[in-house]
PDB file of N, CA, C and O in Angstrom, chain B, residues numbered from 101:
ATOM      1  N   MET B 101      43.033 -38.008 -43.383  1.00  0.00           N
ATOM      2  CA  MET B 101      41.606 -37.896 -43.197  1.00  0.00           C
ATOM      3  C   MET B 101      40.979 -39.136 -42.437  1.00  0.00           C
ATOM      4  O   MET B 101      41.381 -40.262 -42.730  1.00  0.00           O
ATOM      5  N   SER B 102      40.123 -38.983 -41.585  1.00  0.00           N
ATOM      6  CA  SER B 102      39.613 -40.065 -40.783  1.00  0.00           C
ATOM      7  C   SER B 102      38.532 -40.853 -41.599  1.00  0.00           C
ATOM      8  O   SER B 102      38.048 -40.359 -42.618  1.00  0.00           O
ATOM      9  N   VAL B 103      38.172 -42.057 -41.146  1.00  0.00           N
ATOM     10  CA  VAL B 103      37.271 -42.744 -41.783  1.00  0.00           C
ATOM     11  C   VAL B 103      35.865 -42.128 -41.769  1.00  0.00           C
ATOM     12  O   VAL B 103      35.108 -42.188 -42.738  1.00  0.00           O
ATOM     13  N   THR B 104      35.573 -41.540 -40.622  1.00  0.00           N
ATOM     14  CA  THR B 104      34.376 -40.734 -40.542  1.00  0.00           C
ATOM     15  C   THR B 104      34.257 -39.611 -41.647  1.00  0.00           C
ATOM     16  O   THR B 104      33.212 -39.395 -42.260  1.00  0.00           O
ATOM     17  N   ASP B 105      35.373 -38.956 -41.827  1.00  0.00           N
ATOM     18  CA  ASP B 105      35.351 -37.859 -42.827  1.00  0.00           C
ATOM     19  C   ASP B 105      35.222 -38.504 -44.346  1.00  0.00           C
ATOM     20  O   ASP B 105      34.602 -37.936 -45.245  1.00  0.00           O
ATOM     21  N   LEU B 106      35.830 -39.649 -44.485  1.00  0.00           N
ATOM     22  CA  LEU B 106      35.638 -40.345 -45.823  1.00  0.00           C
ATOM     23  C   LEU B 106      34.248 -40.616 -46.037  1.00  0.00           C
ATOM     24  O   LEU B 106      33.714 -40.229 -47.077  1.00  0.00           O
ATOM     25  N   PHE B 107      33.552 -41.293 -45.085  1.00  0.00           N
ATOM     26  CA  PHE B 107      32.164 -41.558 -45.160  1.00  0.00           C
ATOM     27  C   PHE B 107      31.251 -40.291 -45.461  1.00  0.00           C
ATOM     28  O   PHE B 107      30.295 -40.296 -46.237  1.00  0.00           O
ATOM     29  N   ARG B 108      31.679 -39.259 -44.759  1.00  0.00           N
ATOM     30  CA  ARG B 108      30.946 -37.972 -44.995  1.00  0.00           C
ATOM     31  C   ARG B 108      30.961 -37.562 -46.393  1.00  0.00           C
ATOM     32  O   ARG B 108      29.931 -37.199 -46.961  1.00  0.00           O
ATOM     33  N   VAL B 109      32.196 -37.613 -47.014  1.00  0.00           N
ATOM     34  CA  VAL B 109      32.434 -37.233 -48.424  1.00  0.00           C
ATOM     35  C   VAL B 109      31.621 -38.174 -49.336  1.00  0.00           C
ATOM     36  O   VAL B 109      31.042 -37.755 -50.339  1.00  0.00           O
ATOM     37  N   LEU B 110      31.603 -39.422 -48.958  1.00  0.00           N
ATOM     38  CA  LEU B 110      30.887 -40.432 -49.801  1.00  0.00           C
ATOM     39  C   LEU B 110      29.362 -40.356 -49.686  1.00  0.00           C
ATOM     40  O   LEU B 110      28.621 -40.839 -50.543  1.00  0.00           O
ATOM     41  N   SER B 111      28.958 -39.769 -48.664  1.00  0.00           N
ATOM     42  CA  SER B 111      27.464 -39.704 -48.302  1.00  0.00           C
ATOM     43  C   SER B 111      26.578 -38.972 -49.439  1.00  0.00           C
ATOM     44  O   SER B 111      25.358 -39.133 -49.486  1.00  0.00           O
ATOM     45  N   GLU B 112      27.234 -38.213 -50.287  1.00  0.00           N
ATOM     46  CA  GLU B 112      26.545 -37.555 -51.434  1.00  0.00           C
ATOM     47  C   GLU B 112      26.533 -38.319 -52.679  1.00  0.00           C
ATOM     48  O   GLU B 112      27.574 -38.698 -53.215  1.00  0.00           O
ATOM     49  N   ARG B 113      25.298 -38.563 -53.171  1.00  0.00           N
ATOM     50  CA  ARG B 113      25.176 -39.459 -54.388  1.00  0.00           C
ATOM     51  C   ARG B 113      26.007 -38.929 -55.605  1.00  0.00           C
ATOM     52  O   ARG B 113      26.607 -39.714 -56.340  1.00  0.00           O
ATOM     53  N   GLN B 114      26.022 -37.665 -55.782  1.00  0.00           N
ATOM     54  CA  GLN B 114      26.812 -37.154 -57.000  1.00  0.00           C
ATOM     55  C   GLN B 114      28.235 -37.412 -56.770  1.00  0.00           C
ATOM     56  O   GLN B 114      28.868 -37.717 -57.781  1.00  0.00           O
ATOM     57  N   ARG B 115      28.871 -37.358 -55.677  1.00  0.00           N
ATOM     58  CA  ARG B 115      30.305 -37.639 -55.437  1.00  0.00           C
ATOM     59  C   ARG B 115      30.496 -39.096 -55.778  1.00  0.00           C
ATOM     60  O   ARG B 115      31.450 -39.468 -56.461  1.00  0.00           O
ATOM     61  N   ARG B 116      29.600 -39.904 -55.307  1.00  0.00           N
ATOM     62  CA  ARG B 116      29.767 -41.378 -55.608  1.00  0.00           C
ATOM     63  C   ARG B 116      29.637 -41.656 -57.089  1.00  0.00           C
ATOM     64  O   ARG B 116      30.293 -42.546 -57.631  1.00  0.00           O
ATOM     65  N   ASP B 117      28.762 -40.866 -57.752  1.00  0.00           N
ATOM     66  CA  ASP B 117      28.606 -41.050 -59.272  1.00  0.00           C
ATOM     67  C   ASP B 117      29.909 -40.585 -59.931  1.00  0.00           C
ATOM     68  O   ASP B 117      30.353 -41.209 -60.895  1.00  0.00           O
ATOM     69  N   ILE B 118      30.529 -39.521 -59.446  1.00  0.00           N
ATOM     70  CA  ILE B 118      31.841 -39.135 -60.016  1.00  0.00           C
ATOM     71  C   ILE B 118      32.822 -40.256 -59.852  1.00  0.00           C
ATOM     72  O   ILE B 118      33.504 -40.560 -60.831  1.00  0.00           O
ATOM     73  N   LEU B 119      32.961 -40.869 -58.786  1.00  0.00           N
ATOM     74  CA  LEU B 119      33.880 -42.020 -58.608  1.00  0.00           C
ATOM     75  C   LEU B 119      33.634 -43.187 -59.492  1.00  0.00           C
ATOM     76  O   LEU B 119      34.546 -43.859 -59.974  1.00  0.00           O
ATOM     77  N   VAL B 120      32.286 -43.418 -59.702  1.00  0.00           N
ATOM     78  CA  VAL B 120      31.943 -44.533 -60.580  1.00  0.00           C
ATOM     79  C   VAL B 120      32.311 -44.126 -62.053  1.00  0.00           C
ATOM     80  O   VAL B 120      32.798 -44.972 -62.804  1.00  0.00           O
ATOM     81  N   MET B 121      32.095 -42.906 -62.450  1.00  0.00           N
ATOM     82  CA  MET B 121      32.554 -42.517 -63.789  1.00  0.00           C
ATOM     83  C   MET B 121      34.092 -42.603 -63.996  1.00  0.00           C
ATOM     84  O   MET B 121      34.581 -42.988 -65.058  1.00  0.00           O
ATOM     85  N   LEU B 122      34.821 -42.223 -62.920  1.00  0.00           N
ATOM     86  CA  LEU B 122      36.301 -42.226 -63.033  1.00  0.00           C
ATOM     87  C   LEU B 122      36.884 -43.672 -62.948  1.00  0.00           C
ATOM     88  O   LEU B 122      38.081 -43.821 -63.193  1.00  0.00           O
ATOM     89  N   LYS B 123      36.164 -44.671 -62.638  1.00  0.00           N
ATOM     90  CA  LYS B 123      36.693 -46.060 -62.541  1.00  0.00           C
ATOM     91  C   LYS B 123      37.057 -46.529 -63.961  1.00  0.00           C
ATOM     92  O   LYS B 123      37.849 -47.459 -64.109  1.00  0.00           O
ATOM     93  N   ASP B 124      36.500 -45.907 -64.995  1.00  0.00           N
ATOM     94  CA  ASP B 124      36.817 -46.245 -66.332  1.00  0.00           C
ATOM     95  C   ASP B 124      37.911 -45.493 -66.947  1.00  0.00           C
ATOM     96  O   ASP B 124      38.250 -45.709 -68.111  1.00  0.00           O
ATOM     97  N   GLY B 125      38.476 -44.613 -66.200  1.00  0.00           N
ATOM     98  CA  GLY B 125      39.594 -43.722 -66.593  1.00  0.00           C
ATOM     99  C   GLY B 125      39.392 -42.270 -66.358  1.00  0.00           C
ATOM    100  O   GLY B 125      38.303 -41.790 -66.039  1.00  0.00           O
ATOM    101  N   ARG B 126      40.491 -41.584 -66.529  1.00  0.00           N
ATOM    102  CA  ARG B 126      40.444 -40.092 -66.172  1.00  0.00           C
ATOM    103  C   ARG B 126      39.516 -39.381 -67.191  1.00  0.00           C
ATOM    104  O   ARG B 126      39.343 -39.777 -68.343  1.00  0.00           O
ATOM    105  N   MET B 127      38.929 -38.268 -66.629  1.00  0.00           N
ATOM    106  CA  MET B 127      37.986 -37.372 -67.294  1.00  0.00           C
ATOM    107  C   MET B 127      38.337 -35.971 -66.930  1.00  0.00           C
ATOM    108  O   MET B 127      38.891 -35.717 -65.860  1.00  0.00           O
ATOM    109  N   ASN B 128      38.017 -35.043 -67.818  1.00  0.00           N
ATOM    110  CA  ASN B 128      38.151 -33.631 -67.503  1.00  0.00           C
ATOM    111  C   ASN B 128      36.862 -33.133 -66.910  1.00  0.00           C
ATOM    112  O   ASN B 128      35.839 -33.803 -67.051  1.00  0.00           O
ATOM    113  N   ALA B 129      36.855 -31.955 -66.231  1.00  0.00           N
ATOM    114  CA  ALA B 129      35.798 -31.446 -65.562  1.00  0.00           C
ATOM    115  C   ALA B 129      34.485 -31.216 -66.450  1.00  0.00           C
ATOM    116  O   ALA B 129      33.362 -31.489 -66.026  1.00  0.00           O
ATOM    117  N   GLY B 130      34.712 -30.733 -67.610  1.00  0.00           N
ATOM    118  CA  GLY B 130      33.679 -30.640 -68.541  1.00  0.00           C
ATOM    119  C   GLY B 130      32.885 -31.872 -68.811  1.00  0.00           C
ATOM    120  O   GLY B 130      31.655 -31.883 -68.778  1.00  0.00           O
ATOM    121  N   GLU B 131      33.604 -32.879 -69.072  1.00  0.00           N
ATOM    122  CA  GLU B 131      32.972 -34.189 -69.301  1.00  0.00           C
ATOM    123  C   GLU B 131      32.181 -34.688 -68.099  1.00  0.00           C
ATOM    124  O   GLU B 131      31.101 -35.258 -68.259  1.00  0.00           O
ATOM    125  N   ILE B 132      32.678 -34.490 -66.971  1.00  0.00           N
ATOM    126  CA  ILE B 132      32.050 -34.941 -65.724  1.00  0.00           C
ATOM    127  C   ILE B 132      30.808 -34.194 -65.620  1.00  0.00           C
ATOM    128  O   ILE B 132      29.737 -34.799 -65.559  1.00  0.00           O
ATOM    129  N   ALA B 133      30.875 -32.764 -65.592  1.00  0.00           N
ATOM    130  CA  ALA B 133      29.704 -31.970 -65.435  1.00  0.00           C
ATOM    131  C   ALA B 133      28.560 -32.231 -66.424  1.00  0.00           C
ATOM    132  O   ALA B 133      27.374 -32.188 -66.098  1.00  0.00           O
ATOM    133  N   GLU B 134      29.011 -32.506 -67.664  1.00  0.00           N
ATOM    134  CA  GLU B 134      28.063 -32.749 -68.742  1.00  0.00           C
ATOM    135  C   GLU B 134      27.364 -34.057 -68.396  1.00  0.00           C
ATOM    136  O   GLU B 134      26.136 -34.085 -68.480  1.00  0.00           O
ATOM    137  N   ARG B 135      27.988 -35.073 -68.040  1.00  0.00           N
ATOM    138  CA  ARG B 135      27.344 -36.461 -67.672  1.00  0.00           C
ATOM    139  C   ARG B 135      26.517 -36.314 -66.432  1.00  0.00           C
ATOM    140  O   ARG B 135      25.535 -37.051 -66.338  1.00  0.00           O
ATOM    141  N   LEU B 136      26.767 -35.489 -65.491  1.00  0.00           N
ATOM    142  CA  LEU B 136      26.074 -35.389 -64.339  1.00  0.00           C
ATOM    143  C   LEU B 136      24.968 -34.332 -64.445  1.00  0.00           C
ATOM    144  O   LEU B 136      24.078 -34.264 -63.598  1.00  0.00           O
ATOM    145  N   LYS B 137      25.040 -33.482 -65.533  1.00  0.00           N
ATOM    146  CA  LYS B 137      24.108 -32.403 -65.661  1.00  0.00           C
ATOM    147  C   LYS B 137      24.036 -31.440 -64.565  1.00  0.00           C
ATOM    148  O   LYS B 137      22.976 -31.009 -64.111  1.00  0.00           O
ATOM    149  N   ILE B 138      25.302 -31.092 -64.121  1.00  0.00           N
ATOM    150  CA  ILE B 138      25.354 -30.074 -63.060  1.00  0.00           C
ATOM    151  C   ILE B 138      26.293 -28.923 -63.501  1.00  0.00           C
ATOM    152  O   ILE B 138      27.094 -29.053 -64.427  1.00  0.00           O
ATOM    153  N   SER B 139      26.145 -27.823 -62.799  1.00  0.00           N
ATOM    154  CA  SER B 139      26.906 -26.617 -63.175  1.00  0.00           C
ATOM    155  C   SER B 139      28.427 -26.772 -62.796  1.00  0.00           C
ATOM    156  O   SER B 139      28.776 -27.504 -61.869  1.00  0.00           O
ATOM    157  N   PRO B 140      29.262 -26.090 -63.514  1.00  0.00           N
ATOM    158  CA  PRO B 140      30.711 -26.127 -63.188  1.00  0.00           C
ATOM    159  C   PRO B 140      30.988 -25.791 -61.670  1.00  0.00           C
ATOM    160  O   PRO B 140      31.869 -26.376 -61.040  1.00  0.00           O
ATOM    161  N   ALA B 141      30.221 -24.857 -61.145  1.00  0.00           N
ATOM    162  CA  ALA B 141      30.498 -24.423 -59.699  1.00  0.00           C
ATOM    163  C   ALA B 141      30.137 -25.731 -58.789  1.00  0.00           C
ATOM    164  O   ALA B 141      30.917 -26.135 -57.927  1.00  0.00           O
ATOM    165  N   ALA B 142      28.978 -26.308 -59.041  1.00  0.00           N
ATOM    166  CA  ALA B 142      28.595 -27.440 -58.205  1.00  0.00           C
ATOM    167  C   ALA B 142      29.646 -28.639 -58.400  1.00  0.00           C
ATOM    168  O   ALA B 142      29.979 -29.355 -57.456  1.00  0.00           O
ATOM    169  N   LEU B 143      30.115 -28.789 -59.633  1.00  0.00           N
ATOM    170  CA  LEU B 143      31.173 -29.883 -59.835  1.00  0.00           C
ATOM    171  C   LEU B 143      32.334 -29.514 -59.063  1.00  0.00           C
ATOM    172  O   LEU B 143      32.883 -30.380 -58.383  1.00  0.00           O
ATOM    173  N   SER B 144      32.797 -28.269 -59.088  1.00  0.00           N
ATOM    174  CA  SER B 144      34.081 -27.788 -58.446  1.00  0.00           C
ATOM    175  C   SER B 144      33.920 -28.124 -56.921  1.00  0.00           C
ATOM    176  O   SER B 144      34.866 -28.623 -56.311  1.00  0.00           O
ATOM    177  N   TYR B 145      32.759 -27.862 -56.322  1.00  0.00           N
ATOM    178  CA  TYR B 145      32.561 -28.130 -54.908  1.00  0.00           C
ATOM    179  C   TYR B 145      32.666 -29.690 -54.600  1.00  0.00           C
ATOM    180  O   TYR B 145      33.230 -30.062 -53.571  1.00  0.00           O
ATOM    181  N   HIS B 146      32.160 -30.528 -55.430  1.00  0.00           N
ATOM    182  CA  HIS B 146      32.248 -31.904 -55.190  1.00  0.00           C
ATOM    183  C   HIS B 146      33.619 -32.467 -55.439  1.00  0.00           C
ATOM    184  O   HIS B 146      34.051 -33.360 -54.710  1.00  0.00           O
ATOM    185  N   LEU B 147      34.340 -31.969 -56.467  1.00  0.00           N
ATOM    186  CA  LEU B 147      35.638 -32.290 -56.751  1.00  0.00           C
ATOM    187  C   LEU B 147      36.658 -31.984 -55.600  1.00  0.00           C
ATOM    188  O   LEU B 147      37.527 -32.769 -55.222  1.00  0.00           O
ATOM    189  N   ARG B 148      36.423 -30.704 -55.088  1.00  0.00           N
ATOM    190  CA  ARG B 148      37.267 -30.170 -53.932  1.00  0.00           C
ATOM    191  C   ARG B 148      37.121 -31.172 -52.713  1.00  0.00           C
ATOM    192  O   ARG B 148      38.089 -31.469 -52.014  1.00  0.00           O
ATOM    193  N   LEU B 149      35.901 -31.651 -52.513  1.00  0.00           N
ATOM    194  CA  LEU B 149      35.775 -32.472 -51.267  1.00  0.00           C
ATOM    195  C   LEU B 149      36.440 -33.929 -51.581  1.00  0.00           C
ATOM    196  O   LEU B 149      37.040 -34.556 -50.708  1.00  0.00           O
ATOM    197  N   LEU B 150      36.287 -34.367 -52.810  1.00  0.00           N
ATOM    198  CA  LEU B 150      36.827 -35.643 -53.266  1.00  0.00           C
ATOM    199  C   LEU B 150      38.339 -35.554 -53.166  1.00  0.00           C
ATOM    200  O   LEU B 150      38.970 -36.484 -52.664  1.00  0.00           O
ATOM    201  N   LYS B 151      38.924 -34.494 -53.614  1.00  0.00           N
ATOM    202  CA  LYS B 151      40.435 -34.281 -53.623  1.00  0.00           C
ATOM    203  C   LYS B 151      40.867 -34.129 -52.115  1.00  0.00           C
ATOM    204  O   LYS B 151      41.917 -34.647 -51.735  1.00  0.00           O
ATOM    205  N   SER B 152      40.128 -33.480 -51.330  1.00  0.00           N
ATOM    206  CA  SER B 152      40.561 -33.292 -49.908  1.00  0.00           C
ATOM    207  C   SER B 152      40.554 -34.623 -49.163  1.00  0.00           C
ATOM    208  O   SER B 152      41.273 -34.819 -48.183  1.00  0.00           O
ATOM    209  N   ALA B 153      39.740 -35.504 -49.649  1.00  0.00           N
ATOM    210  CA  ALA B 153      39.728 -36.929 -49.076  1.00  0.00           C
ATOM    211  C   ALA B 153      40.685 -37.775 -49.719  1.00  0.00           C
ATOM    212  O   ALA B 153      40.771 -38.955 -49.380  1.00  0.00           O
ATOM    213  N   ASP B 154      41.437 -37.276 -50.643  1.00  0.00           N
ATOM    214  CA  ASP B 154      42.365 -38.123 -51.426  1.00  0.00           C
ATOM    215  C   ASP B 154      41.716 -39.196 -52.176  1.00  0.00           C
ATOM    216  O   ASP B 154      42.372 -40.203 -52.442  1.00  0.00           O
ATOM    217  N   LEU B 155      40.517 -39.094 -52.541  1.00  0.00           N
ATOM    218  CA  LEU B 155      39.821 -40.149 -53.282  1.00  0.00           C
ATOM    219  C   LEU B 155      39.927 -39.827 -54.866  1.00  0.00           C
ATOM    220  O   LEU B 155      39.652 -40.681 -55.709  1.00  0.00           O
ATOM    221  N   VAL B 156      40.352 -38.513 -55.192  1.00  0.00           N
ATOM    222  CA  VAL B 156      40.428 -38.199 -56.509  1.00  0.00           C
ATOM    223  C   VAL B 156      41.823 -37.419 -56.742  1.00  0.00           C
ATOM    224  O   VAL B 156      42.213 -36.597 -55.912  1.00  0.00           O
ATOM    225  N   MET B 157      42.495 -37.693 -57.818  1.00  0.00           N
ATOM    226  CA  MET B 157      43.779 -36.944 -58.088  1.00  0.00           C
ATOM    227  C   MET B 157      43.473 -36.080 -59.265  1.00  0.00           C
ATOM    228  O   MET B 157      42.615 -36.392 -60.091  1.00  0.00           O
ATOM    229  N   GLU B 158      44.230 -34.923 -59.337  1.00  0.00           N
ATOM    230  CA  GLU B 158      43.975 -33.911 -60.375  1.00  0.00           C
ATOM    231  C   GLU B 158      45.315 -33.785 -61.201  1.00  0.00           C
ATOM    232  O   GLU B 158      46.400 -33.755 -60.621  1.00  0.00           O
ATOM    233  N   TYR B 159      45.212 -33.719 -62.484  1.00  0.00           N
ATOM    234  CA  TYR B 159      46.449 -33.645 -63.368  1.00  0.00           C
ATOM    235  C   TYR B 159      46.028 -32.513 -64.393  1.00  0.00           C
ATOM    236  O   TYR B 159      44.930 -32.538 -64.947  1.00  0.00           O
ATOM    237  N   ARG B 160      46.922 -31.567 -64.601  1.00  0.00           N
ATOM    238  CA  ARG B 160      46.822 -30.515 -65.583  1.00  0.00           C
ATOM    239  C   ARG B 160      47.646 -30.934 -66.787  1.00  0.00           C
ATOM    240  O   ARG B 160      48.790 -31.381 -66.695  1.00  0.00           O
ATOM    241  N   GLU B 161      46.948 -30.747 -67.985  1.00  0.00           N
ATOM    242  CA  GLU B 161      47.568 -31.113 -69.208  1.00  0.00           C
ATOM    243  C   GLU B 161      47.101 -29.989 -70.252  1.00  0.00           C
ATOM    244  O   GLU B 161      45.959 -29.938 -70.707  1.00  0.00           O
ATOM    245  N   LYS B 162      48.059 -29.157 -70.549  1.00  0.00           N
ATOM    246  CA  LYS B 162      47.696 -28.005 -71.525  1.00  0.00           C
ATOM    247  C   LYS B 162      46.617 -27.115 -70.807  1.00  0.00           C
ATOM    248  O   LYS B 162      46.812 -26.593 -69.709  1.00  0.00           O
ATOM    249  N   ASN B 163      45.485 -26.998 -71.522  1.00  0.00           N
ATOM    250  CA  ASN B 163      44.368 -26.194 -71.030  1.00  0.00           C
ATOM    251  C   ASN B 163      43.354 -26.996 -70.293  1.00  0.00           C
ATOM    252  O   ASN B 163      42.286 -26.470 -69.981  1.00  0.00           O
ATOM    253  N   TYR B 164      43.629 -28.294 -69.979  1.00  0.00           N
ATOM    254  CA  TYR B 164      42.671 -29.050 -69.344  1.00  0.00           C
ATOM    255  C   TYR B 164      43.109 -29.533 -68.024  1.00  0.00           C
ATOM    256  O   TYR B 164      44.310 -29.623 -67.771  1.00  0.00           O
ATOM    257  N   VAL B 165      42.167 -29.862 -67.136  1.00  0.00           N
ATOM    258  CA  VAL B 165      42.437 -30.492 -65.848  1.00  0.00           C
ATOM    259  C   VAL B 165      41.676 -31.800 -65.804  1.00  0.00           C
ATOM    260  O   VAL B 165      40.458 -31.852 -65.971  1.00  0.00           O
ATOM    261  N   TYR B 166      42.412 -32.813 -65.582  1.00  0.00           N
ATOM    262  CA  TYR B 166      41.840 -34.171 -65.569  1.00  0.00           C
ATOM    263  C   TYR B 166      41.809 -34.765 -64.234  1.00  0.00           C
ATOM    264  O   TYR B 166      42.686 -34.484 -63.417  1.00  0.00           O
ATOM    265  N   TYR B 167      40.850 -35.571 -63.960  1.00  0.00           N
ATOM    266  CA  TYR B 167      40.625 -36.207 -62.655  1.00  0.00           C
ATOM    267  C   TYR B 167      40.666 -37.730 -62.761  1.00  0.00           C
ATOM    268  O   TYR B 167      40.103 -38.280 -63.707  1.00  0.00           O
ATOM    269  N   GLU B 168      41.295 -38.414 -61.849  1.00  0.00           N
ATOM    270  CA  GLU B 168      41.226 -39.873 -61.879  1.00  0.00           C
ATOM    271  C   GLU B 168      41.227 -40.343 -60.391  1.00  0.00           C
ATOM    272  O   GLU B 168      41.641 -39.652 -59.460  1.00  0.00           O
ATOM    273  N   LEU B 169      40.715 -41.598 -60.280  1.00  0.00           N
ATOM    274  CA  LEU B 169      40.615 -42.230 -58.935  1.00  0.00           C
ATOM    275  C   LEU B 169      41.985 -42.346 -58.268  1.00  0.00           C
ATOM    276  O   LEU B 169      42.991 -42.574 -58.940  1.00  0.00           O
ATOM    277  N   ASN B 170      42.019 -42.187 -56.947  1.00  0.00           N
ATOM    278  CA  ASN B 170      43.146 -42.586 -56.201  1.00  0.00           C
ATOM    279  C   ASN B 170      42.819 -43.935 -55.514  1.00  0.00           C
ATOM    280  O   ASN B 170      42.356 -43.983 -54.375  1.00  0.00           O
ATOM    281  N   THR B 171      43.083 -45.031 -56.269  1.00  0.00           N
ATOM    282  CA  THR B 171      42.587 -46.348 -55.767  1.00  0.00           C
ATOM    283  C   THR B 171      43.274 -46.765 -54.418  1.00  0.00           C
ATOM    284  O   THR B 171      42.692 -47.585 -53.707  1.00  0.00           O
ATOM    285  N   SER B 172      44.408 -46.275 -54.053  1.00  0.00           N
ATOM    286  CA  SER B 172      44.968 -46.639 -52.710  1.00  0.00           C
ATOM    287  C   SER B 172      44.117 -46.302 -51.525  1.00  0.00           C
ATOM    288  O   SER B 172      43.978 -47.089 -50.589  1.00  0.00           O
ATOM    289  N   VAL B 173      43.544 -45.116 -51.575  1.00  0.00           N
ATOM    290  CA  VAL B 173      42.658 -44.756 -50.474  1.00  0.00           C
ATOM    291  C   VAL B 173      41.346 -45.624 -50.550  1.00  0.00           C
ATOM    292  O   VAL B 173      40.841 -46.078 -49.523  1.00  0.00           O
ATOM    293  N   LEU B 174      40.841 -45.828 -51.726  1.00  0.00           N
ATOM    294  CA  LEU B 174      39.656 -46.816 -51.739  1.00  0.00           C
ATOM    295  C   LEU B 174      40.033 -48.183 -51.215  1.00  0.00           C
ATOM    296  O   LEU B 174      39.298 -48.755 -50.409  1.00  0.00           O
ATOM    297  N   GLU B 175      41.157 -48.721 -51.650  1.00  0.00           N
ATOM    298  CA  GLU B 175      41.526 -50.063 -51.103  1.00  0.00           C
ATOM    299  C   GLU B 175      41.722 -50.125 -49.661  1.00  0.00           C
ATOM    300  O   GLU B 175      41.427 -51.158 -49.060  1.00  0.00           O
ATOM    301  N   GLU B 176      42.239 -49.017 -48.995  1.00  0.00           N
ATOM    302  CA  GLU B 176      42.328 -48.986 -47.543  1.00  0.00           C
ATOM    303  C   GLU B 176      40.970 -48.985 -46.876  1.00  0.00           C
ATOM    304  O   GLU B 176      40.741 -49.622 -45.848  1.00  0.00           O
ATOM    305  N   MET B 177      40.027 -48.196 -47.545  1.00  0.00           N
ATOM    306  CA  MET B 177      38.647 -48.257 -47.025  1.00  0.00           C
ATOM    307  C   MET B 177      37.946 -49.530 -47.128  1.00  0.00           C
ATOM    308  O   MET B 177      37.190 -49.902 -46.231  1.00  0.00           O
ATOM    309  N   ILE B 178      38.168 -50.238 -48.214  1.00  0.00           N
ATOM    310  CA  ILE B 178      37.632 -51.595 -48.405  1.00  0.00           C
ATOM    311  C   ILE B 178      38.106 -52.524 -47.369  1.00  0.00           C
ATOM    312  O   ILE B 178      37.305 -53.268 -46.803  1.00  0.00           O
ATOM    313  N   LEU B 179      39.403 -52.527 -47.075  1.00  0.00           N
ATOM    314  CA  LEU B 179      40.066 -53.358 -46.075  1.00  0.00           C
ATOM    315  C   LEU B 179      39.411 -52.973 -44.717  1.00  0.00           C
ATOM    316  O   LEU B 179      39.130 -53.892 -43.948  1.00  0.00           O
ATOM    317  N   TRP B 180      39.163 -51.774 -44.386  1.00  0.00           N
ATOM    318  CA  TRP B 180      38.604 -51.301 -43.125  1.00  0.00           C
ATOM    319  C   TRP B 180      37.096 -51.918 -43.047  1.00  0.00           C
ATOM    320  O   TRP B 180      36.711 -52.479 -42.021  1.00  0.00           O
ATOM    321  N   VAL B 181      36.343 -51.791 -44.093  1.00  0.00           N
ATOM    322  CA  VAL B 181      35.015 -52.292 -44.106  1.00  0.00           C
ATOM    323  C   VAL B 181      34.904 -53.780 -44.008  1.00  0.00           C
ATOM    324  O   VAL B 181      33.971 -54.314 -43.408  1.00  0.00           O
ATOM    325  N   LYS B 182      35.904 -54.476 -44.628  1.00  0.00           N
ATOM    326  CA  LYS B 182      35.886 -56.004 -44.671  1.00  0.00           C
ATOM    327  C   LYS B 182      36.121 -56.512 -43.302  1.00  0.00           C
ATOM    328  O   LYS B 182      35.749 -57.660 -43.058  1.00  0.00           O
ATOM    329  N   GLN B 183      36.698 -55.800 -42.362  1.00  0.00           N
ATOM    330  CA  GLN B 183      36.818 -56.392 -40.919  1.00  0.00           C
ATOM    331  C   GLN B 183      35.496 -56.678 -40.224  1.00  0.00           C
ATOM    332  O   GLN B 183      35.435 -57.347 -39.192  1.00  0.00           O
ATOM    333  N   PHE B 184      34.370 -56.110 -40.873  1.00  0.00           N
ATOM    334  CA  PHE B 184      33.103 -56.316 -40.187  1.00  0.00           C
ATOM    335  C   PHE B 184      32.320 -57.326 -40.804  1.00  0.00           C
ATOM    336  O   PHE B 184      31.227 -57.640 -40.333  1.00  0.00           O
ATOM    337  N   GLY B 185      32.875 -57.954 -42.003  1.00  0.00           N
ATOM    338  CA  GLY B 185      32.184 -58.931 -42.770  1.00  0.00           C
ATOM    339  C   GLY B 185      32.348 -60.420 -42.516  1.00  0.00           C
ATOM    340  O   GLY B 185      32.556 -60.788 -43.672  1.00  0.00           O
ATOM    341  N   GLY B 186      32.382 -61.248 -41.961  1.00  0.00           N
ATOM    342  CA  GLY B 186      32.675 -62.539 -41.770  1.00  0.00           C
ATOM    343  C   GLY B 186      33.828 -63.057 -42.682  1.00  0.00           C
ATOM    344  O   GLY B 186      34.940 -62.542 -42.559  1.00  0.00           O
ATOM    345  N   LYS B 187      33.636 -63.977 -43.525  1.00  0.00           N
ATOM    346  CA  LYS B 187      34.542 -64.583 -44.228  1.00  0.00           C
ATOM    347  C   LYS B 187      35.143 -63.665 -45.219  1.00  0.00           C
ATOM    348  O   LYS B 187      36.025 -64.068 -45.978  1.00  0.00           O
TER     349      LYS B 187
END
């Protein structure tokens, strides 16, 4: 995915909020939807975009699906942004 596509995915506040929530550890979809106060369908849409950008990874465990950050993509993005920062 291009840097432009990553920024497009990150342009939505609720997707950024999901990433902030996941920085403390993995969560299931129900927990995320409850904290964001959004419908499961809306959450599914946001998670699909975050997964397509490789910003979030999905794990299935019994009857639950858990999501966690893919920090390697975020680290690459940080390095890209830092090239514009001085020191």
